[in-house]
PDB file as gemmi writes it, atoms N, CA and C in Angstrom:
CRYST1    1.000    1.000    1.000  90.00  90.00  90.00 P 1                      
ATOM      1  N   UNK A   1     -17.205 -13.245  21.492  1.00  0.00           N  
ATOM      2  CA  UNK A   1     -18.331 -12.334  21.506  1.00  0.00           C  
ATOM      3  C   UNK A   1     -19.016 -12.394  20.142  1.00  0.00           C  
ATOM      4  N   UNK A   2     -20.304 -12.472  20.139  1.00  0.00           N  
ATOM      5  CA  UNK A   2     -21.066 -12.522  18.896  1.00  0.00           C  
ATOM      6  C   UNK A   2     -22.052 -11.372  18.863  1.00  0.00           C  
ATOM      7  N   UNK A   3     -22.752 -11.273  17.747  1.00  0.00           N  
ATOM      8  CA  UNK A   3     -23.765 -10.221  17.623  1.00  0.00           C  
ATOM      9  C   UNK A   3     -24.845 -10.363  18.683  1.00  0.00           C  
ATOM     10  N   UNK A   4     -25.158 -11.595  19.004  1.00  0.00           N  
ATOM     11  CA  UNK A   4     -26.228 -11.838  19.966  1.00  0.00           C  
ATOM     12  C   UNK A   4     -25.855 -11.319  21.349  1.00  0.00           C  
ATOM     13  N   UNK A   5     -24.553 -11.334  21.683  1.00  0.00           N  
ATOM     14  CA  UNK A   5     -24.119 -10.860  22.989  1.00  0.00           C  
ATOM     15  C   UNK A   5     -24.238  -9.346  23.114  1.00  0.00           C  
ATOM     16  N   UNK A   6     -24.223  -8.636  22.008  1.00  0.00           N  
ATOM     17  CA  UNK A   6     -24.227  -7.184  22.042  1.00  0.00           C  
ATOM     18  C   UNK A   6     -25.629  -6.588  22.121  1.00  0.00           C  
ATOM     19  N   UNK A   7     -26.611  -7.360  21.769  1.00  0.00           N  
ATOM     20  CA  UNK A   7     -27.971  -6.844  21.749  1.00  0.00           C  
ATOM     21  C   UNK A   7     -28.559  -6.713  23.148  1.00  0.00           C  
ATOM     22  N   UNK A   8     -29.718  -6.064  23.251  1.00  0.00           N  
ATOM     23  CA  UNK A   8     -30.357  -5.940  24.562  1.00  0.00           C  
ATOM     24  C   UNK A   8     -30.842  -7.306  25.038  1.00  0.00           C  
ATOM     25  N   UNK A   9     -30.854  -7.508  26.325  1.00  0.00           N  
ATOM     26  CA  UNK A   9     -31.336  -8.809  26.823  1.00  0.00           C  
ATOM     27  C   UNK A   9     -32.822  -8.971  26.523  1.00  0.00           C  
ATOM     28  N   UNK A  10     -33.200 -10.171  26.201  1.00  0.00           N  
ATOM     29  CA  UNK A  10     -34.629 -10.439  25.984  1.00  0.00           C  
ATOM     30  C   UNK A  10     -35.064 -11.548  26.939  1.00  0.00           C  
ATOM     31  N   UNK A  11     -36.313 -11.866  26.876  1.00  0.00           N  
ATOM     32  CA  UNK A  11     -36.864 -12.828  27.831  1.00  0.00           C  
ATOM     33  C   UNK A  11     -36.291 -14.220  27.629  1.00  0.00           C  
ATOM     34  N   UNK A  12     -35.904 -14.571  26.390  1.00  0.00           N  
ATOM     35  CA  UNK A  12     -35.420 -15.915  26.130  1.00  0.00           C  
ATOM     36  C   UNK A  12     -33.969 -16.115  26.562  1.00  0.00           C  
ATOM     37  N   UNK A  13     -33.206 -15.008  26.759  1.00  0.00           N  
ATOM     38  CA  UNK A  13     -31.807 -15.118  27.156  1.00  0.00           C  
ATOM     39  C   UNK A  13     -31.651 -14.649  28.594  1.00  0.00           C  
ATOM     40  N   UNK A  14     -31.283 -15.536  29.479  1.00  0.00           N  
ATOM     41  CA  UNK A  14     -31.101 -15.091  30.868  1.00  0.00           C  
ATOM     42  C   UNK A  14     -29.879 -14.189  30.973  1.00  0.00           C  
ATOM     43  N   UNK A  15     -29.959 -13.167  31.797  1.00  0.00           N  
ATOM     44  CA  UNK A  15     -28.870 -12.200  31.921  1.00  0.00           C  
ATOM     45  C   UNK A  15     -27.650 -12.808  32.591  1.00  0.00           C  
ATOM     46  N   UNK A  16     -27.814 -13.850  33.388  1.00  0.00           N  
ATOM     47  CA  UNK A  16     -26.675 -14.454  34.057  1.00  0.00           C  
ATOM     48  C   UNK A  16     -25.741 -15.142  33.068  1.00  0.00           C  
ATOM     49  N   UNK A  17     -26.264 -15.712  31.985  1.00  0.00           N  
ATOM     50  CA  UNK A  17     -25.434 -16.450  31.030  1.00  0.00           C  
ATOM     51  C   UNK A  17     -24.735 -15.540  30.027  1.00  0.00           C  
ATOM     52  N   UNK A  18     -25.196 -14.301  29.883  1.00  0.00           N  
ATOM     53  CA  UNK A  18     -24.582 -13.372  28.939  1.00  0.00           C  
ATOM     54  C   UNK A  18     -23.364 -12.730  29.589  1.00  0.00           C  
ATOM     55  N   UNK A  19     -22.223 -12.654  28.844  1.00  0.00           N  
ATOM     56  CA  UNK A  19     -21.059 -11.964  29.404  1.00  0.00           C  
ATOM     57  C   UNK A  19     -21.308 -10.465  29.437  1.00  0.00           C  
ATOM     58  N   UNK A  20     -20.798  -9.823  30.447  1.00  0.00           N  
ATOM     59  CA  UNK A  20     -20.981  -8.379  30.580  1.00  0.00           C  
ATOM     60  C   UNK A  20     -20.126  -7.669  29.538  1.00  0.00           C  
ATOM     61  N   UNK A  21     -20.696  -6.669  28.874  1.00  0.00           N  
ATOM     62  CA  UNK A  21     -19.984  -5.882  27.874  1.00  0.00           C  
ATOM     63  C   UNK A  21     -19.509  -4.612  28.549  1.00  0.00           C  
ATOM     64  N   UNK A  22     -18.210  -4.437  28.597  1.00  0.00           N  
ATOM     65  CA  UNK A  22     -17.643  -3.240  29.197  1.00  0.00           C  
ATOM     66  C   UNK A  22     -17.705  -2.131  28.150  1.00  0.00           C  
ATOM     67  N   UNK A  23     -18.690  -1.238  28.277  1.00  0.00           N  
ATOM     68  CA  UNK A  23     -18.922  -0.213  27.262  1.00  0.00           C  
ATOM     69  C   UNK A  23     -17.741   0.725  27.046  1.00  0.00           C  
ATOM     70  N   UNK A  24     -17.068   1.227  28.094  1.00  0.00           N  
ATOM     71  CA  UNK A  24     -15.917   2.107  27.841  1.00  0.00           C  
ATOM     72  C   UNK A  24     -14.807   1.410  27.045  1.00  0.00           C  
ATOM     73  N   UNK A  25     -14.554   0.155  27.351  1.00  0.00           N  
ATOM     74  CA  UNK A  25     -13.532  -0.596  26.615  1.00  0.00           C  
ATOM     75  C   UNK A  25     -13.957  -0.789  25.170  1.00  0.00           C  
ATOM     76  N   UNK A  26     -15.214  -1.100  24.969  1.00  0.00           N  
ATOM     77  CA  UNK A  26     -15.736  -1.292  23.618  1.00  0.00           C  
ATOM     78  C   UNK A  26     -15.640  -0.002  22.804  1.00  0.00           C  
ATOM     79  N   UNK A  27     -15.969   1.115  23.413  1.00  0.00           N  
ATOM     80  CA  UNK A  27     -15.895   2.412  22.716  1.00  0.00           C  
ATOM     81  C   UNK A  27     -14.453   2.768  22.404  1.00  0.00           C  
ATOM     82  N   UNK A  28     -13.537   2.537  23.349  1.00  0.00           N  
ATOM     83  CA  UNK A  28     -12.119   2.814  23.100  1.00  0.00           C  
ATOM     84  C   UNK A  28     -11.574   1.947  21.963  1.00  0.00           C  
ATOM     85  N   UNK A  29     -11.966   0.687  21.952  1.00  0.00           N  
ATOM     86  CA  UNK A  29     -11.512  -0.216  20.883  1.00  0.00           C  
ATOM     87  C   UNK A  29     -12.058   0.233  19.530  1.00  0.00           C  
ATOM     88  N   UNK A  30     -13.311   0.634  19.490  1.00  0.00           N  
ATOM     89  CA  UNK A  30     -13.921   1.118  18.257  1.00  0.00           C  
ATOM     90  C   UNK A  30     -13.216   2.378  17.766  1.00  0.00           C  
ATOM     91  N   UNK A  31     -12.907   3.297  18.670  1.00  0.00           N  
ATOM     92  CA  UNK A  31     -12.194   4.521  18.302  1.00  0.00           C  
ATOM     93  C   UNK A  31     -10.807   4.206  17.763  1.00  0.00           C  
ATOM     94  N   UNK A  32     -10.137   3.235  18.369  1.00  0.00           N  
ATOM     95  CA  UNK A  32      -8.801   2.821  17.906  1.00  0.00           C  
ATOM     96  C   UNK A  32      -8.855   2.260  16.485  1.00  0.00           C  
ATOM     97  N   UNK A  33      -9.839   1.444  16.200  1.00  0.00           N  
ATOM     98  CA  UNK A  33      -9.994   0.860  14.866  1.00  0.00           C  
ATOM     99  C   UNK A  33     -10.303   1.941  13.833  1.00  0.00           C  
ATOM    100  N   UNK A  34     -11.145   2.889  14.184  1.00  0.00           N  
ATOM    101  CA  UNK A  34     -11.478   3.986  13.264  1.00  0.00           C  
ATOM    102  C   UNK A  34     -10.228   4.819  12.967  1.00  0.00           C  
ATOM    103  N   UNK A  35      -9.416   5.084  13.986  1.00  0.00           N  
ATOM    104  CA  UNK A  35      -8.177   5.844  13.781  1.00  0.00           C  
ATOM    105  C   UNK A  35      -7.211   5.081  12.876  1.00  0.00           C  
ATOM    106  N   UNK A  36      -7.116   3.775  13.039  1.00  0.00           N  
ATOM    107  CA  UNK A  36      -6.248   2.960  12.183  1.00  0.00           C  
ATOM    108  C   UNK A  36      -6.716   3.004  10.740  1.00  0.00           C  
ATOM    109  N   UNK A  37      -8.017   2.940  10.531  1.00  0.00           N  
ATOM    110  CA  UNK A  37      -8.545   3.008   9.170  1.00  0.00           C  
ATOM    111  C   UNK A  37      -8.280   4.373   8.543  1.00  0.00           C  
ATOM    112  N   UNK A  38      -8.408   5.433   9.326  1.00  0.00           N  
ATOM    113  CA  UNK A  38      -8.173   6.783   8.811  1.00  0.00           C  
ATOM    114  C   UNK A  38      -6.702   7.006   8.495  1.00  0.00           C  
ATOM    115  N   UNK A  39      -5.798   6.330   9.196  1.00  0.00           N  
ATOM    116  CA  UNK A  39      -4.363   6.523   8.996  1.00  0.00           C  
ATOM    117  C   UNK A  39      -3.823   5.755   7.788  1.00  0.00           C  
ATOM    118  N   UNK A  40      -4.576   4.804   7.276  1.00  0.00           N  
ATOM    119  CA  UNK A  40      -4.107   4.015   6.130  1.00  0.00           C  
ATOM    120  C   UNK A  40      -3.977   4.885   4.888  1.00  0.00           C  
ATOM    121  N   UNK A  41      -2.951   4.582   4.093  1.00  0.00           N  
ATOM    122  CA  UNK A  41      -2.781   5.304   2.839  1.00  0.00           C  
ATOM    123  C   UNK A  41      -3.731   4.734   1.798  1.00  0.00           C  
ATOM    124  N   UNK A  42      -4.335   5.615   1.058  1.00  0.00           N  
ATOM    125  CA  UNK A  42      -5.219   5.185  -0.011  1.00  0.00           C  
ATOM    126  C   UNK A  42      -4.453   5.209  -1.330  1.00  0.00           C  
ATOM    127  N   UNK A  43      -5.051   4.670  -2.360  1.00  0.00           N  
ATOM    128  CA  UNK A  43      -4.429   4.694  -3.682  1.00  0.00           C  
ATOM    129  C   UNK A  43      -4.233   6.131  -4.152  1.00  0.00           C  
ATOM    130  N   UNK A  44      -5.174   7.008  -3.821  1.00  0.00           N  
ATOM    131  CA  UNK A  44      -5.045   8.414  -4.221  1.00  0.00           C  
ATOM    132  C   UNK A  44      -3.853   9.066  -3.539  1.00  0.00           C  
ATOM    133  N   UNK A  45      -3.604   8.717  -2.270  1.00  0.00           N  
ATOM    134  CA  UNK A  45      -2.445   9.260  -1.556  1.00  0.00           C  
ATOM    135  C   UNK A  45      -1.147   8.827  -2.239  1.00  0.00           C  
ATOM    136  N   UNK A  46      -1.074   7.567  -2.629  1.00  0.00           N  
ATOM    137  CA  UNK A  46       0.139   7.067  -3.283  1.00  0.00           C  
ATOM    138  C   UNK A  46       0.339   7.693  -4.657  1.00  0.00           C  
ATOM    139  N   UNK A  47      -0.755   7.997  -5.356  1.00  0.00           N  
ATOM    140  CA  UNK A  47      -0.628   8.631  -6.672  1.00  0.00           C  
ATOM    141  C   UNK A  47      -0.059  10.040  -6.556  1.00  0.00           C  
ATOM    142  N   UNK A  48      -0.345  10.730  -5.475  1.00  0.00           N  
ATOM    143  CA  UNK A  48       0.135  12.099  -5.294  1.00  0.00           C  
ATOM    144  C   UNK A  48       1.523  12.159  -4.666  1.00  0.00           C  
ATOM    145  N   UNK A  49       1.991  11.062  -4.129  1.00  0.00           N  
ATOM    146  CA  UNK A  49       3.264  11.055  -3.414  1.00  0.00           C  
ATOM    147  C   UNK A  49       4.435  11.017  -4.393  1.00  0.00           C  
ATOM    148  N   UNK A  50       5.503  11.733  -4.059  1.00  0.00           N  
ATOM    149  CA  UNK A  50       6.744  11.689  -4.824  1.00  0.00           C  
ATOM    150  C   UNK A  50       7.768  10.888  -4.036  1.00  0.00           C  
ATOM    151  N   UNK A  51       8.411   9.933  -4.701  1.00  0.00           N  
ATOM    152  CA  UNK A  51       9.374   9.058  -4.048  1.00  0.00           C  
ATOM    153  C   UNK A  51      10.795   9.545  -4.305  1.00  0.00           C  
ATOM    154  N   UNK A  52      11.642   9.440  -3.302  1.00  0.00           N  
ATOM    155  CA  UNK A  52      13.058   9.756  -3.476  1.00  0.00           C  
ATOM    156  C   UNK A  52      13.672   8.675  -4.350  1.00  0.00           C  
ATOM    157  N   UNK A  53      14.834   8.939  -4.964  1.00  0.00           N  
ATOM    158  CA  UNK A  53      15.496   7.891  -5.735  1.00  0.00           C  
ATOM    159  C   UNK A  53      15.775   6.635  -4.901  1.00  0.00           C  
ATOM    160  N   UNK A  54      16.091   6.808  -3.620  1.00  0.00           N  
ATOM    161  CA  UNK A  54      16.352   5.645  -2.764  1.00  0.00           C  
ATOM    162  C   UNK A  54      15.095   4.797  -2.585  1.00  0.00           C  
ATOM    163  N   UNK A  55      13.946   5.436  -2.330  1.00  0.00           N  
ATOM    164  CA  UNK A  55      12.692   4.701  -2.146  1.00  0.00           C  
ATOM    165  C   UNK A  55      12.233   4.079  -3.470  1.00  0.00           C  
ATOM    166  N   UNK A  56      12.400   4.819  -4.583  1.00  0.00           N  
ATOM    167  CA  UNK A  56      12.037   4.274  -5.894  1.00  0.00           C  
ATOM    168  C   UNK A  56      12.902   3.064  -6.220  1.00  0.00           C  
ATOM    169  N   UNK A  57      14.186   3.138  -5.869  1.00  0.00           N  
ATOM    170  CA  UNK A  57      15.088   2.004  -6.112  1.00  0.00           C  
ATOM    171  C   UNK A  57      14.639   0.787  -5.315  1.00  0.00           C  
ATOM    172  N   UNK A  58      14.207   1.011  -4.084  1.00  0.00           N  
ATOM    173  CA  UNK A  58      13.710  -0.088  -3.252  1.00  0.00           C  
ATOM    174  C   UNK A  58      12.474  -0.728  -3.884  1.00  0.00           C  
ATOM    175  N   UNK A  59      11.561   0.096  -4.392  1.00  0.00           N  
ATOM    176  CA  UNK A  59      10.340  -0.404  -5.026  1.00  0.00           C  
ATOM    177  C   UNK A  59      10.679  -1.188  -6.293  1.00  0.00           C  
ATOM    178  N   UNK A  60      11.629  -0.676  -7.074  1.00  0.00           N  
ATOM    179  CA  UNK A  60      12.001  -1.300  -8.349  1.00  0.00           C  
ATOM    180  C   UNK A  60      12.954  -2.482  -8.188  1.00  0.00           C  
ATOM    181  N   UNK A  61      13.531  -2.635  -7.010  1.00  0.00           N  
ATOM    182  CA  UNK A  61      14.486  -3.713  -6.810  1.00  0.00           C  
ATOM    183  C   UNK A  61      15.840  -3.404  -7.436  1.00  0.00           C  
ATOM    184  N   UNK A  62      16.179  -2.137  -7.527  1.00  0.00           N  
ATOM    185  CA  UNK A  62      17.457  -1.693  -8.098  1.00  0.00           C  
ATOM    186  C   UNK A  62      18.215  -0.929  -7.026  1.00  0.00           C  
ATOM    187  N   UNK A  63      19.418  -0.464  -7.372  1.00  0.00           N  
ATOM    188  CA  UNK A  63      20.177   0.349  -6.428  1.00  0.00           C  
ATOM    189  C   UNK A  63      19.839   1.820  -6.637  1.00  0.00           C  
ATOM    190  N   UNK A  64      20.096   2.604  -5.611  1.00  0.00           N  
ATOM    191  CA  UNK A  64      19.868   4.040  -5.722  1.00  0.00           C  
ATOM    192  C   UNK A  64      20.766   4.626  -6.804  1.00  0.00           C  
ATOM    193  N   UNK A  65      21.978   4.102  -6.925  1.00  0.00           N  
ATOM    194  CA  UNK A  65      22.907   4.579  -7.946  1.00  0.00           C  
ATOM    195  C   UNK A  65      22.339   4.345  -9.350  1.00  0.00           C  
ATOM    196  N   UNK A  66      21.708   3.201  -9.580  1.00  0.00           N  
ATOM    197  CA  UNK A  66      21.122   2.908 -10.896  1.00  0.00           C  
ATOM    198  C   UNK A  66      20.044   3.932 -11.219  1.00  0.00           C  
ATOM    199  N   UNK A  67      19.189   4.225 -10.235  1.00  0.00           N  
ATOM    200  CA  UNK A  67      18.099   5.193 -10.454  1.00  0.00           C  
ATOM    201  C   UNK A  67      18.676   6.576 -10.751  1.00  0.00           C  
ATOM    202  N   UNK A  68      19.649   7.015  -9.970  1.00  0.00           N  
ATOM    203  CA  UNK A  68      20.239   8.339 -10.189  1.00  0.00           C  
ATOM    204  C   UNK A  68      20.926   8.442 -11.550  1.00  0.00           C  
ATOM    205  N   UNK A  69      21.667   7.401 -11.943  1.00  0.00           N  
ATOM    206  CA  UNK A  69      22.314   7.422 -13.257  1.00  0.00           C  
ATOM    207  C   UNK A  69      21.287   7.466 -14.376  1.00  0.00           C  
ATOM    208  N   UNK A  70      20.214   6.687 -14.237  1.00  0.00           N  
ATOM    209  CA  UNK A  70      19.167   6.672 -15.260  1.00  0.00           C  
ATOM    210  C   UNK A  70      18.482   8.037 -15.353  1.00  0.00           C  
ATOM    211  N   UNK A  71      18.310   8.708 -14.220  1.00  0.00           N  
ATOM    212  CA  UNK A  71      17.712  10.046 -14.227  1.00  0.00           C  
ATOM    213  C   UNK A  71      18.633  11.019 -14.946  1.00  0.00           C  
ATOM    214  N   UNK A  72      19.911  11.033 -14.564  1.00  0.00           N  
ATOM    215  CA  UNK A  72      20.848  12.002 -15.128  1.00  0.00           C  
ATOM    216  C   UNK A  72      21.128  11.742 -16.615  1.00  0.00           C  
ATOM    217  N   UNK A  73      21.016  10.478 -17.061  1.00  0.00           N  
ATOM    218  CA  UNK A  73      21.216  10.146 -18.472  1.00  0.00           C  
ATOM    219  C   UNK A  73      19.932  10.303 -19.287  1.00  0.00           C  
ATOM    220  N   UNK A  74      18.800  10.560 -18.617  1.00  0.00           N  
ATOM    221  CA  UNK A  74      17.530  10.769 -19.318  1.00  0.00           C  
ATOM    222  C   UNK A  74      16.881   9.481 -19.794  1.00  0.00           C  
ATOM    223  N   UNK A  75      17.208   8.349 -19.169  1.00  0.00           N  
ATOM    224  CA  UNK A  75      16.629   7.062 -19.576  1.00  0.00           C  
ATOM    225  C   UNK A  75      15.278   6.792 -18.930  1.00  0.00           C  
ATOM    226  N   UNK A  76      14.986   7.468 -17.833  1.00  0.00           N  
ATOM    227  CA  UNK A  76      13.704   7.255 -17.150  1.00  0.00           C  
ATOM    228  C   UNK A  76      13.063   8.613 -16.851  1.00  0.00           C  
ATOM    229  N   UNK A  77      11.728   8.646 -16.782  1.00  0.00           N  
ATOM    230  CA  UNK A  77      11.053   9.909 -16.466  1.00  0.00           C  
ATOM    231  C   UNK A  77      11.167  10.229 -14.980  1.00  0.00           C  
ATOM    232  N   UNK A  78      11.136  11.494 -14.665  1.00  0.00           N  
ATOM    233  CA  UNK A  78      11.173  11.954 -13.282  1.00  0.00           C  
ATOM    234  C   UNK A  78      10.656  13.377 -13.237  1.00  0.00           C  
ATOM    235  N   UNK A  79      10.490  13.889 -12.064  1.00  0.00           N  
ATOM    236  CA  UNK A  79      10.100  15.276 -11.870  1.00  0.00           C  
ATOM    237  C   UNK A  79      11.041  15.871 -10.836  1.00  0.00           C  
ATOM    238  N   UNK A  80      11.094  17.174 -10.797  1.00  0.00           N  
ATOM    239  CA  UNK A  80      11.933  17.832  -9.795  1.00  0.00           C  
ATOM    240  C   UNK A  80      11.038  18.558  -8.803  1.00  0.00           C  
ATOM    241  N   UNK A  81      11.352  18.380  -7.545  1.00  0.00           N  
ATOM    242  CA  UNK A  81      10.713  19.123  -6.476  1.00  0.00           C  
ATOM    243  C   UNK A  81      11.833  19.993  -5.911  1.00  0.00           C  
ATOM    244  N   UNK A  82      11.813  21.252  -6.302  1.00  0.00           N  
ATOM    245  CA  UNK A  82      12.949  22.116  -5.996  1.00  0.00           C  
ATOM    246  C   UNK A  82      14.123  21.667  -6.847  1.00  0.00           C  
ATOM    247  N   UNK A  83      15.230  21.338  -6.221  1.00  0.00           N  
ATOM    248  CA  UNK A  83      16.403  20.855  -6.954  1.00  0.00           C  
ATOM    249  C   UNK A  83      16.518  19.334  -6.926  1.00  0.00           C  
ATOM    250  N   UNK A  84      15.638  18.682  -6.208  1.00  0.00           N  
ATOM    251  CA  UNK A  84      15.747  17.234  -5.997  1.00  0.00           C  
ATOM    252  C   UNK A  84      14.926  16.448  -7.007  1.00  0.00           C  
ATOM    253  N   UNK A  85      15.516  15.408  -7.621  1.00  0.00           N  
ATOM    254  CA  UNK A  85      14.726  14.554  -8.514  1.00  0.00           C  
ATOM    255  C   UNK A  85      13.814  13.638  -7.701  1.00  0.00           C  
ATOM    256  N   UNK A  86      12.594  13.483  -8.168  1.00  0.00           N  
ATOM    257  CA  UNK A  86      11.618  12.616  -7.510  1.00  0.00           C  
ATOM    258  C   UNK A  86      10.875  11.818  -8.564  1.00  0.00           C  
ATOM    259  N   UNK A  87      10.393  10.647  -8.181  1.00  0.00           N  
ATOM    260  CA  UNK A  87       9.615   9.802  -9.071  1.00  0.00           C  
ATOM    261  C   UNK A  87       8.221   9.608  -8.496  1.00  0.00           C  
ATOM    262  N   UNK A  88       7.219   9.696  -9.356  1.00  0.00           N  
ATOM    263  CA  UNK A  88       5.842   9.462  -8.941  1.00  0.00           C  
ATOM    264  C   UNK A  88       5.495   8.005  -9.215  1.00  0.00           C  
ATOM    265  N   UNK A  89       4.318   7.598  -8.773  1.00  0.00           N  
ATOM    266  CA  UNK A  89       3.857   6.233  -9.030  1.00  0.00           C  
ATOM    267  C   UNK A  89       3.738   5.989 -10.531  1.00  0.00           C  
ATOM    268  N   UNK A  90       3.323   7.004 -11.277  1.00  0.00           N  
ATOM    269  CA  UNK A  90       3.201   6.869 -12.739  1.00  0.00           C  
ATOM    270  C   UNK A  90       4.577   6.655 -13.372  1.00  0.00           C  
ATOM    271  N   UNK A  91       5.593   7.348 -12.882  1.00  0.00           N  
ATOM    272  CA  UNK A  91       6.949   7.152 -13.408  1.00  0.00           C  
ATOM    273  C   UNK A  91       7.428   5.729 -13.144  1.00  0.00           C  
ATOM    274  N   UNK A  92       7.171   5.231 -11.946  1.00  0.00           N  
ATOM    275  CA  UNK A  92       7.608   3.875 -11.597  1.00  0.00           C  
ATOM    276  C   UNK A  92       6.882   2.848 -12.452  1.00  0.00           C  
ATOM    277  N   UNK A  93       5.581   3.044 -12.702  1.00  0.00           N  
ATOM    278  CA  UNK A  93       4.852   2.133 -13.597  1.00  0.00           C  
ATOM    279  C   UNK A  93       5.415   2.192 -15.010  1.00  0.00           C  
ATOM    280  N   UNK A  94       5.796   3.394 -15.483  1.00  0.00           N  
ATOM    281  CA  UNK A  94       6.371   3.549 -16.819  1.00  0.00           C  
ATOM    282  C   UNK A  94       7.681   2.769 -16.910  1.00  0.00           C  
ATOM    283  N   UNK A  95       8.526   2.872 -15.896  1.00  0.00           N  
ATOM    284  CA  UNK A  95       9.804   2.164 -15.888  1.00  0.00           C  
ATOM    285  C   UNK A  95       9.565   0.662 -15.951  1.00  0.00           C  
ATOM    286  N   UNK A  96       8.602   0.175 -15.197  1.00  0.00           N  
ATOM    287  CA  UNK A  96       8.303  -1.258 -15.197  1.00  0.00           C  
ATOM    288  C   UNK A  96       7.767  -1.705 -16.554  1.00  0.00           C  
ATOM    289  N   UNK A  97       6.894  -0.919 -17.153  1.00  0.00           N  
ATOM    290  CA  UNK A  97       6.293  -1.296 -18.436  1.00  0.00           C  
ATOM    291  C   UNK A  97       7.309  -1.250 -19.582  1.00  0.00           C  
ATOM    292  N   UNK A  98       8.181  -0.246 -19.582  1.00  0.00           N  
ATOM    293  CA  UNK A  98       9.121  -0.099 -20.679  1.00  0.00           C  
ATOM    294  C   UNK A  98      10.371  -0.954 -20.522  1.00  0.00           C  
ATOM    295  N   UNK A  99      10.502  -1.636 -19.404  1.00  0.00           N  
ATOM    296  CA  UNK A  99      11.616  -2.551 -19.224  1.00  0.00           C  
ATOM    297  C   UNK A  99      11.253  -3.977 -19.598  1.00  0.00           C  
ATOM    298  N   UNK A 100       9.994  -4.175 -19.986  1.00  0.00           N  
ATOM    299  CA  UNK A 100       9.520  -5.522 -20.297  1.00  0.00           C  
ATOM    300  C   UNK A 100      10.202  -6.056 -21.555  1.00  0.00           C  
ATOM    301  N   UNK A 101      10.624  -7.297 -21.491  1.00  0.00           N  
ATOM    302  CA  UNK A 101      11.221  -7.971 -22.639  1.00  0.00           C  
ATOM    303  C   UNK A 101      10.346  -9.165 -23.007  1.00  0.00           C  
ATOM    304  N   UNK A 102       9.848  -9.156 -24.226  1.00  0.00           N  
ATOM    305  CA  UNK A 102       9.036 -10.268 -24.704  1.00  0.00           C  
ATOM    306  C   UNK A 102       9.940 -11.318 -25.331  1.00  0.00           C  
ATOM    307  N   UNK A 103       9.535 -12.576 -25.315  1.00  0.00           N  
ATOM    308  CA  UNK A 103      10.384 -13.616 -25.903  1.00  0.00           C  
ATOM    309  C   UNK A 103      10.527 -13.432 -27.413  1.00  0.00           C  
ATOM    310  N   UNK A 104      11.668 -13.790 -27.923  1.00  0.00           N  
ATOM    311  CA  UNK A 104      11.946 -13.754 -29.341  1.00  0.00           C  
ATOM    312  C   UNK A 104      11.107 -14.821 -30.026  1.00  0.00           C  
ATOM    313  N   UNK A 105      10.572 -14.487 -31.215  1.00  0.00           N  
ATOM    314  CA  UNK A 105       9.714 -15.460 -31.891  1.00  0.00           C  
ATOM    315  C   UNK A 105      10.510 -16.669 -32.374  1.00  0.00           C  
ATOM    316  N   UNK A 106      11.841 -16.553 -32.429  1.00  0.00           N  
ATOM    317  CA  UNK A 106      12.674 -17.663 -32.835  1.00  0.00           C  
ATOM    318  C   UNK A 106      13.271 -18.420 -31.650  1.00  0.00           C  
ATOM    319  N   UNK A 107      12.906 -18.027 -30.456  1.00  0.00           N  
ATOM    320  CA  UNK A 107      13.449 -18.673 -29.258  1.00  0.00           C  
ATOM    321  C   UNK A 107      12.928 -20.112 -29.168  1.00  0.00           C  
ATOM    322  N   UNK A 108      13.797 -20.959 -28.626  1.00  0.00           N  
ATOM    323  CA  UNK A 108      13.429 -22.363 -28.442  1.00  0.00           C  
ATOM    324  C   UNK A 108      12.349 -22.448 -27.353  1.00  0.00           C  
ATOM    325  N   UNK A 109      11.238 -23.161 -27.607  1.00  0.00           N  
ATOM    326  CA  UNK A 109      10.172 -23.276 -26.612  1.00  0.00           C  
ATOM    327  C   UNK A 109      10.676 -24.002 -25.351  1.00  0.00           C  
ATOM    328  N   UNK A 110      10.130 -23.623 -24.225  1.00  0.00           N  
ATOM    329  CA  UNK A 110      10.484 -24.246 -22.962  1.00  0.00           C  
ATOM    330  C   UNK A 110       9.776 -25.578 -22.868  1.00  0.00           C  
ATOM    331  N   UNK A 111      10.520 -26.622 -22.516  1.00  0.00           N  
ATOM    332  CA  UNK A 111       9.932 -27.956 -22.403  1.00  0.00           C  
ATOM    333  C   UNK A 111       9.050 -28.004 -21.163  1.00  0.00           C  
ATOM    334  N   UNK A 112       7.859 -28.570 -21.321  1.00  0.00           N  
ATOM    335  CA  UNK A 112       6.917 -28.619 -20.202  1.00  0.00           C  
ATOM    336  C   UNK A 112       7.165 -29.778 -19.289  1.00  0.00           C  
TER     337      UNK A 112                                                      
END                                                                             
C-alpha cells in the first residue's frame, strides 16, 4: 500500500486497479499504533523511576549482593523509599562514571 492508494480516486486512476481500503481495519490499526507509542517509556519516565537493587545489578552487570553490600558500606549513592534502598538513573550513571579506570601513563602501549 502506498500513499497513492489512500487518496481519493481521480480520473487518471481507474477504480478497478486500486485495492479496496478497509476503513475499519485501517482505523483499528492506527489506534493500535497510537496506543503503542503512548505506552513507551520516555527518558523523563526513566529519570523519575527508582530501581531495586536487583534491577540496578542487572543494568550494571553485577550481582544483587554486590549492589547491596556497596549500599550498606556507603560505596555507592542510593535513596530510600520507605525502608527499601533504591537507585535512580543518576545513581547508576554515577556508579558507571566513578568506576572508570584510565590507563597508567607508564603502561606499555598496545601493539597495533
